[in-house]
Structures are given as structure tokens and as C-alpha cells.
N, C-alpha and C positions, 0 to 999 in steps of 0.2 A: 810634563815638566817635573823635574826631580824634586825630592823633598827638601833639597838644600835652599830652595827659594820659595817663600810663601807667596802663593798666587795673589792673595789680597794686596800684597805690597809690590808686586812685580811691575817692572817697566822694561821696555826693550833694551836700554843700556845695561840694566842689571842682568838680563838674559844673555847679552853678549859676553859679559864678564864671566857668567857661569859657564858658557860654552867653551871659553878658553880653558877653564879648569877641566871640563869633561873631555874635550877633543884636542886641545893643544895644537900640535903640528899637522893635524888632519886638514885636508883641503876644504876651505870654505867657499872660495870663489875661483872661477877660471875666466880668463878673458883672452880672446883671440886677437893677437896683434901681428900684423905682417905675416899671417899664415901660421903662427906658432902660438900654442896655448900657454899662457902665463898663469901660474898658480899662486894663490894667496892663502896661507894657513889661517886658522882662527887666531893664533897669536899675532900674526902680522896684521890681520883685520883689526883687532883691538888697538894695535899700535897706531895705525893710520887714523882711526876714530879719535883716539886720545890726542894725537898731535894736532889734528884738525880742530878739536874742541878747545884745546888750550890756546891755539893760535887765534881762534875767533874771540875767545875771552880777552886775550891780550889786545886785540884790535877794538874792543869795546862792546862785545855782545853781552847782553844782560838777560837774566831770566825773564821769560815772557816775550822777548823780542822775536821777530820773524826772520827766518833765513829762507830765501827762495832758491830753487835749483832749476836751471834752464838748460836742457840739453838731452842728447840721446843717452840711453842706458849705458852705464859703465860702473866699475867699482867705486870711483870717486863720488858718484851720485849717492851711493849708499853710505860712504864715509861721511859725507856732508850731512846727510839725513840724520844719522845716529849721533854725529858730533853736536848738532843743534839740540837734539833731544837730551843728550848727556849734560847740556848746559842749562836744562830746564827752559830752553827756548822752543820754538815751534817751526817745523819744516813746512815749506809751501812748494809744491811741485808745479812747474809750468810746462805745458806741452811744447816740445821742440819745434813743432810746425806752426806755432802761434806767430803772427806778424807783430810788428812793433806796437801798434795801438792795443792789441790784446795783451802783450807783455806788460805794457804800462798799466792796464786795468788791474791785473793781478797784483803787481808790485804795489800799486797805489792803494788798492782796496784792502790788501793784507797788512799794510804799513810795514813792509819789509825793510830791514836796515842793511842787510847784505844780500847779494845775489851771486850764486856760484854758476858760472857759465862754462859750457863744454869747450867752445872754440870761438874763433873770430866771428863767425856768422852770428852766433848768439850775442856776443859782446856788442856788435854793431846795432842790434835791435835795442839793447839797453841804452847805449849811448845816444841813439836817436831820440829817446824820450827822457833822458836823464835830467834835463832841465826842469821837468815837471814832477820830480821825485825828491823833494827836499830832505826826506828821512834817510835816503840811501847813503850809507857810509862807505861801502866798499864793493868792488866788482872782482870776484875771485875767479881766475881762469884756469881751467884744467889743461888745455892744450894751447900754448902761447904762440904757435906757428902763425906768422903773419902779423903779429902784434908788436914787433920790435920797435917800430917807429911811433907807436901810440904814446902820447905824453900825458894822458889823463892820470892824475895822482891817485885816483880811487882804484885803479887797476893793480892787482897783485896776483902773482901766479899761485896755483894750488901748492906747488912744491915749496914756495917761499912761506906760505901759510903754515905748512907742516914743519918747516925749519924753525919758525918762530915758536911753534908749539913744543918742539923737542927741547928748545933752550929753556922754556918755562918748566918742562917736566924735570930737566936736570936741576933746576933751581928749587922746585917745589915738588918732589916726587910723590907726595900723598895727595896733591890737589885734585887730580882727576878722579880718584876714588871718592874723595869727599863730594865732588860734583855729582857723581853717579848716585851715591848714597842719598843725596838731597832730592833726587827725582821722585815724584809721587804718582801713584796709580791714577789719580783723578786729574793730573795735569793734562792739558791739551797738548798732544804730541805732534800732530800733523793737521794741516789745513788741506783738504782735498776739494778742489773747485769742480762743481758739477759741470757736465758737458754743455749745458745751456741750449738744449733743443728749443726751449721757449724762454725768452728774456735773457738778461745778463747772467753769467755764471755766479753761483753763490759759494762761499767758502764753508764747507762742512767741517766743524770742529770735532776732531776724533781724539779721544783720550787713550792713554796706555791701557786703562781698564777695558775700554771698548774693544781694542785690538786683541788683547790677550783673552778676554772672555769669548770673543768670536772664534779665535783659532783653537781655544780649548774645546769648544763645542764641535767645531768642524773636524778636529782630529779624532773624535769618536765615530765619525762617519767615514772619513777618508783614511785608510790604513797607512799613513806615512811612517817612515822610520828615518833614522839619522843616516842611512846609506842611500837615500833617494837623491836624485839630481833633477834640477829644473833647467829650462832654457828661458832666459829673460828676453821676451819678444815684444810684449806690449809696452807702451810708454809707462815709465815708473811713476809718473804723477797720477796714473789711473789707479783706483783703489784695488782693482783685481790684481794688477801686476805687483803693487806694493805688498799685497797679501802673500803672493807666492815667492817673491824675490827678497822680501824683508821679514815680514811677520812670521811666516811659517818656518823659515830657516832659523830665526832667533828662538823659536819655540821648540823645534824638533831637531835642529842641527843638520839640516839638509844642505846640499851643495848647489850653488847657483852658477850657471854658465852664461856668459855674455857673448852673443853672436857677434861676428865682425861687423855686420850691417844687416839691414832688413833684406837687402838683395841677395845675401849669402845665407839666409836663414835655413833654406832647405838643405844646402850642403853642410852647414854647421850642425843641423839636427842629425844628419847621417853620421857625422864624426863623433858626436857626443852620445847619441842614442839614449836620450833621457828616459828615466823611469816614470816621469810625470810631465804632463804638458797641459797647460791652460791656455785657451785662446778664445777669440771672439768668432761668431759665425762667419764673418767675412773671410777670415783665414781658413777656416774649415772648407768654405765654399771654393776658395782659390785652389786649395790642395786637391779637392775632388775634381775641379775643372781641369787641372793639369793632367790628372790621370785619364780623364775622359778623352781629352784631345790626343794624348800619346797613344792610347789604345786604338783610336781611329786611324792613326798613322802607322801603327805597327804592322809587321808582316803577317801573313795569313795564319800561321800556326799560333802566334800569340793571341790574335783576335779570336781564333777558334777556342782556345783554352779559356779565355775570358768569358766568352759566350756560354761555354759549357759549365764552368765552375761558379760564376756569380749567382745564378739561380739557386745553386746548392747553398752557398753562403747566406743568401737572402732568406731561404726557407728556415735554416737553422737560427738565423738572427731573429726572425719573426716569432718562432717558437719560444725562444728565450725571453724576448721582450714581452710576450704575452703570458709569461710565467709557466709555460708548459715544459714537460720533460722532452728532451730530444731523443728520439728512438736510436737504437744502436746503429742501424743502417745509415741514417743521416749523419751520425757522428763519424762513422767510417768515411763516408763520402766527403765530409767537411775536412777530415784529416788529409785526404788526398788533395782537396782544394788548397789546403795550406802548403803542401809540398810543391804543387804545380804553379800556384798563383799568389795566394794571400801573403805568404812570407815575403815574396819579392816585392809586392806592393807596399807592405809595411816598411820594408827596408828602404824602398825608394822614397818614402815619406820621412824617413829618419825616426820612425816610431816602432822599430822592431822590438825593443825591450820595454816599451811603455806599458804600464799596467794601470795607471791612473790618468784618465783623460777627461777634461772638463771643458764645457762650453758655457760661456756666460756673457753678460752685458746686453744681450738682445736675444729674441726668440730664434731657436735653431729649427731649421726645416726638418720635419719628421723623415722625409725622403733621404736627407743628408745623414741623419742619425742612423737610419737603417743601413745605408751604404757602408758606413764605418763599422758597424757591428757585423756586417756581412763578411768583412775581411779580417775580423778578429780584433777590432779596436773598439772596446766598449765605452764609447763617448757617452758621458752622462751630462744632462742639462741641469744647470742650477739656476737659482733665482737669488738676487740680492741687489743692493744699491749702495751708493756712496754713504747714504745716511744710516745704513745698518752695518757699516764697516765691512762691506763686501758681501760674502755669501750668507744667506739666511735659510734657504731651503736647499737640500741636497739629498738625492736618493741614495740609500745604502746600496752596496754592491748587488745584493739579491733583489733589489726593488727597481732597478733601472727599467723604465718603460718609455716607449716613444711618446713624446708630447707632454710628459709630466716632469715636474721639477723636484719631486720628493717631498719630504715632510720637514718641518722646522728642525734645525740643528739644536742640540741641547743648549738651553739658555735663552732660546727664542720662543715666545708665544705668538700664536697667529689666530686671527678670527676674520671673518668676512663681514663687511658692512652690508646694509640692506640692498645696496646696488651692486654688490659683488666685489667692491674694492677690497684689496688685501690690506689688513692692518697688522702691524707688528709691535711687540713690546719685549723688553729684556735688556740685559747689561750691554750687549753690543750696540744698542741704538745710540746714535751720536749725541753730542752735547748741544747742538743747535748750530745755526748759521752765524758766522763771524760778523758782528756789527749789524745783524738783521733780526732783532727780536720779533719784528712784525712777521717776517717770512717763517721764522721758527714757530710762532704761534699758529700760523696757517696750516702747517704740516702735521701738527699734533691735535688729537681729539681725545680728551679724557685720558691722557697718558699714552695713547696708542699712536704710532707713526702711520700716517696715511701714505701709502706707497704710490698711489696714482695708477696702479695696475689692477685690472679686473681678473679674478680667478674663479675656478670651480674646484670644490673639494671632491675628490674621488672616493670610492667606497673604502679604500684602504688608508685614507687619511692623507694621501699625496695630493698635491695641488697642480691643477692644469691652468696655465696662464692663457687667458683669452686674448688680451691686448692692453695697450695703454688706454686708460679711461678716456683721455682726450682724443685718441685716435679712432675710436670706434665709429663706424659709418652707419648712419640711419638713412636708408634710401627714402625716396619720395613715397614709396609704398609702405613705409614703416618697418622694414626689415632691418634688424641689427646684424652688421657684418664686421668681422675682425679683419682688417686689411692685411695685417702681417702674415696671416696664414696663406693668403693668396700670393703675396709678394714673395714669400719663401719658396713656394712651388715654382714660381717663375725663375727665381734666382738659382734653382737647382740646374737649370739649363746652362751648359758651358758657354753659351753665347750671350747670356744676359748677366750683366754685372749688378745693376740696380733696377728696381721697379718700384714705382709709387702708384698705389691704387687711389683713384678719385671716385667720388660718388655720393658724398654726404648731401642729403636733401635733393638728390637728382634721381632721374628715372632709371638709370642703369649705370654700371661700373665701366670705367675706362682706366687706362694705365699710361703713365709716362715711363719709358724704358731707356736705360743706358746700356750700350753695347759693352761686352767684354772685349776690349779692343784687340788684344793679341790673338785671341781665338778666332774672332770674326775675320781679322786680317789674314790669318793662315787659311781659313776657309775660302776667302775671296781669291787668294793666290792659287789654291788648288782648283778653283773653278774658272780661272782665267778672267777674273774681274779686275779691271784697272781701278786704282784708287790712289789718292795722294795723302789725305788727312783723315782724321776721325770723322770730320763732317762729311767728306765725300763718301765714306762708307755708310754713314747713317742715312744719307739721301739716296743711296742706290736702291733701285727697285727690286733687284734680286736679293739683296740683304733684307729688305722688308718682307719678301716672301719667306725667307729663312725664319725670321722672327715670328711671322704669322703662323708658321708651322709649330713653333714652340708654344705660342699662345693657345693654339687649337688643342695641343696635347694636354695642356693644363685644364682647359675648359671642359674636357671630357670627364674629369673627376670632380667637377663642381656642380652644385645645385644650380638650377636655371637662373635664380636671382643673383647668384655669385659670379656668373660668367662675365668675362671681359668682352664687351661688345665692340670697343674700338681701342686702338692704342696709337701712340705717337712715339717715334724714336727721337730722343733728344739729340740735337746737332752739336752739343757741347758736353764734355764730361763734367759731372758734378764735382765741385771743388771746395775744399775747406776755406781757401782764401776768399772765395766768393760767398762765404757763410751759408753754403748749401748743405755742408756736412759738418758734423762735430769732429773733434779731434779723434774720437773713437770710431769714425766712419759711419755714424748713424745719421740718417737723413733728417734735416730740419724741415719737417713736412709743411708747416705753415709758411715758411719762406719759399719753398718750392711752389706751393699753390699760388702765392702772390706773383712770384717772378715769371712763372710760365702760364699766367692766367689766360693769355690770348690763345695759346696752344690748347689749353683745356676747354675753353669756350667753343673752339672750332669742332671739338669732338662731340659737342651737344647741339 
């Protein structure tokens, strides 16, 4: 961050204003509409935020009020976010996949007075529960398609909001700057609702100082520059995506690209070829799974090259991950592998130019990390949480090793409790849960944030995450087992989408398994197996034999007490709407164990 802005007084709106001075007409945002990439400069970015902020003020937004944003990622999401912050108000993100009761919970719990909706689908959710939201003053809609006949007086288009703001700016040209000047580093800027794997989600209050101190520390570990570009892929209401699509670009001047949809992400990645990509393990798993299946279906020469070159890439990757020097011969062979295979695979993934690759939000399978390093994509695993404003641990470029999450970023202190729980302290740690002083008190101990994750300190100061404290399994024989390690090994299979290990207080481990539908369906077709639905696949004996083979392969590398003795293939896909998954696709383990209790009991 340049000398022109004192970090102690910095806020995101002040950084946006600084970026206009630094970058002017340079591209800040790109959005793909109807197959064409539309560009927004830093000057235009500020103009949208200003008009939106002044429009909200005219409609009655006051400092300290809450503005919720409900919808898929788009530039208007960011405009609304920064507009609220510029008004000394607070932005609240809502997952676009949330159903009406969940939307009501966040709007009600946060005391939101405005909600910005992407389209008719999201507006309908709000209207369904509007009668229970007496504080709600307005529903601002980005895409008005299908809403022409709606007569609710609270509905206003985003374009009209900006038009109101422009008229205010013409009348009071200095007002917006005065509003931005009034923002303070210790103001709560955003409420980020936890994913709620246990209990109702809580709104984490994150200040400007939290965000800027976190990103200032992270920037000393990740070598970002103002020429870097990201793809906005995760929901913006998730702290990780907010960090890479909003906080880092405000701090470092990077460009953000919005994909046309989640279904076109792979194609959009190839068109953009970003220099940096952050994602969750589920996306990394899906990308690997796609390659594994395509290679199986490829003609002989491609399969032969893959079989020949991947062991070379793996050997080089393991040497690097273990901190060893790569001999000249292996470097030469790896260079040949790049020409024959790795370059094409990276290009297929849309990550040919990517130099900064990060996996977060859940544990990444070591096998998966080694695969990406084998093809020249140095994916590094980080650790963080909403309550620490995103990333707290990140390996430096020369420190990337399989299964470890690095050391604390500058500005974060770490220690381990007696039971191994990771405790954090520092400026990036959040201000507490909104309206929940009881829950805030529970998560702090003598000024240290209790993360709920158990870790091990390695010899070089890096941290290895064992598992969530509440998820650790203690078998009837007293053996402690981290289920996520085994689950990740299972999910490395292209045929397994989700795995839930069971075994707490029991004699042996079992697993509930969800099929990777598309890949198993393709396999079934290749083997002449008739099926109609996911359930018919799950109940097929030959599919069970296929999964048994995948389980047996995993068991070979496990200690006897860790092996999976029995498994059941779920006859339904786990779903967020059924409260089995969080919005970030993490399994709600306690709900799964209750819902499928009969299936689990049968395995014992």
C-alpha cells in the first residue's frame, strides 16, 4: 500500500479512491455477458460505488445500518458492498443457494434495512418472508427481468438506485468524498455468517482494520502485483472469495474476472488464464476427476504419454515438496513432460499462466496436492477461518510441503493449547459475533481465538492440521483417528464425490459414500450397465464392486485400525436444501449421522 494512505486510518473505500488515482482507466473488473467480456475501469468502478452509496443515502440508509446482498457473483455485488461501507454502514452477504427461511434468518438476525437481489429468483425468496421483516425498507434488484408486473413498493431497480445517486452527486459533488473521509478503520465493515456446520449461523463482525491488517500480512507471503488477475468463482459472501475479489484488489490493484456461470467456469478460466486462483478442495477434486476420466477415454497414444510422464512429474514434485534438490536428469525429463503433457493439462484446466494457487476452507488431500505439483501447478494449502478474516497460515513459496499449512502470516500469533487446539491472536482477529456476546466469550480464551482445529507444529514452525476438534474419532479401543485424512483419500477417486467416516466409540470404521454421478454414469455406460437415476446406480451390484475396489485401494495405505471395514453407498445425493451440506459444500457431520442412523447401525 502506497505512502499516500496511512494504513492505521485505511478503509476499503479509501483504498478504492486511492486506486483511481493510481490506475485510472486501467481495467479493474471484467464480466462475461452473452459471450462477450465487458470491462470496467477503476474510474468507472468508483463511479458505480459513489452512485450506489448516494442512492442508498437518499433512500434512508444511515451509518451503522445493514445492507444485505443476495445473489451470484457480479460487479454489482461489489458496488453494493463498497457503497454500504462508504456510507459507514455494514454489508451482509447471503448465499444465493439459501432458501427463503434461511434468507429470512440472516435478514432478521442482522437487522438489515436494505437487500440487494440479483434477479427474480432471489426477490421471490425475500417477498416470501417480507411480512416478518419490519425493518426492511427496500429491495434493490440488479436484473429486473420477469419483475415488470410486481407491484411491491419496496422494489427498485439497481439502475434506478444509481440514477438517484447521480442526481445527488450533481447536487452535492463533495458529499461522497465526505462520506468516505468519515469511514474509520475500527468500523465494522462486513458481517460474514459462518457456514453453520453446528447450530445456527453466526454473523462475524469484521472491521476495516481486520481486513487490511490481514491482507497486509498475506501480501508479504503471496507475491501479488497490480498486474495479477483473479477469477471470482466462490460465493462472494464467503470470506475467502471476499478476500480475493474485494480486499486484495483494493489493496494491491489486481483485476477481478466474473465467470458467466459456475457451469462455464472451466471454459472461462481457459479464456482468462488467470495468474492466481483460489478455490476449495471440492473444486480441485472435480478438476482432477475430469482429467482422470478424460485420460481413461483418450486414445492409446495419449494414455501412453500420460502413463510415461506422470511418474516423472510425481518424482520431481515429491523432491520439491520434501525440500530436496532436483537432479539435472530429472529436470530434463520434467521439461520433456511439460512439452508432451503437463502444458496441455494446465491449459485444459485454464491455469496455464497461474503462478499463485491456493486451496482453503477445508483440508486438501495430499494425493491431490501432489497431483497438481506433478503437472507444474504449485497448489499451496492455507489455514484460516471467518473469525480470523480469512487466511492466517500460509506457506512461503519455498516452504510448500504436502499436508502442512505454513506458518502464521505477519500480524498473527499462534500457539497450541494443551489438547493441540490452534489458538490465534492479532489485528486480523474479528470483533465478535453480532448480537451474541455469549458466543463471542466462548470463542476467546485470555485474548486468544479458539479455532476448534487441532494442529501439530512441525520442526520448521509450519503447522499440520489434524482435524476439527469436534470431528476427531475415538474408537472403542481408544485410538484417536482424524476422519478427514481418510475421507480425502477416498475422494481422490474419480468415482467418489463425498465420503463420511463413522466410528466414534465403535469397534471399527465404516463409511457413507456418495457417488460422483457423471463419472460413475459414464463408467456404467461403458460397461453396458442399465440405469435410470442416481438411486439405480447406487443400488447396482457392479457399481458396488467398483466402489469396493476404490475402498480396498485406500485401505492398503492405512494402519489396520484406520481401515474401512464396511461401507454403504447413499441412495440420494447430499444436498444443501436438506441441510446435509453447508453453502461451501462442507458436510454437516452431526446431521448426516442422525439422518442416516439406520444405515450406520446396519453396518455394525
